[in-house]
C-alpha positions, -999 to +999 in steps of 0.1 A: +000+000+000+014+034-010+015+062+015-002+094+005+020+125+002+002+142+031+010+112+054+048+117+054+049+145+080+029+124+104+052+094+097+082+116+104+067+128+137+060+092+147+097+083+140+109+112+161+085+103+190+094+066+188+132+071+187+130+098+214+108+076+237+132+046+232+162+068+240+146+081+272+135+045+282+171+033+279+182+060+304+215+078+309+248+063+297+280+067+316+303+043+297+341+044+296+342+059+261+320+088+271+341+096+302+374+089+285+373+108+253+339+119+240+335+145+267+372+154+269+378+159+232+350+184+228+361+203+259+397+203+248+388+217+214+367+245+228+393+254+255+424+252+232+439+221+250+443+198+220+479+209+213+488+213+249+477+181+267+497+150+257+473+122+250+452+124+282+425+101+266+451+077+252+450+071+215+414+084+213+427+119+221+436+121+184+401+114+171+384+143+154+365+161+182+339+178+159+315+149+161+314+152+199+304+188+199+266+183+196+266+161+227+289+185+246+267+215+238+235+197+247+249+187+281+261+223+287+228+240+277+200+215+286+196+209+323+176+176+321+192+144+309+159+132+294+158+162+270+194+154+260+185+117+254+155+128+232+176+152+211+204+126+207+179+102+191+170+127+164+195+113+140+181+078+145+146+091+138+157+108+106+174+075+094+143+055+103+121+079+083+142+077+052+144+039+055+106+039+056+105+062+025+129+040+007+109+009+015+077+026+004+093+035-029+110+002-037+085-024-023+051-014-036 
């Protein structure tokens, strides 16, 4: 069955809500990678410490810190962890939406 053109915004909203709800249900994450380099690399980039500190996060210090900036800014600006979890799921929601669109296009 082919989805009508007007149904796509509702499907996108459903993807966002589903991914956000799942992320909130999983709860906060405090794994080793987050503590070791995801948080530090973004902080070091913004505070001009990348060329100063000598591998504080081991080899992972030399990963590109730009990918960690969205998480760092969300944690700095949003006071509630559940809001952060919801926003971090947005990329998953967009990917799920486009997967649904591809499936609707190719599997009629």
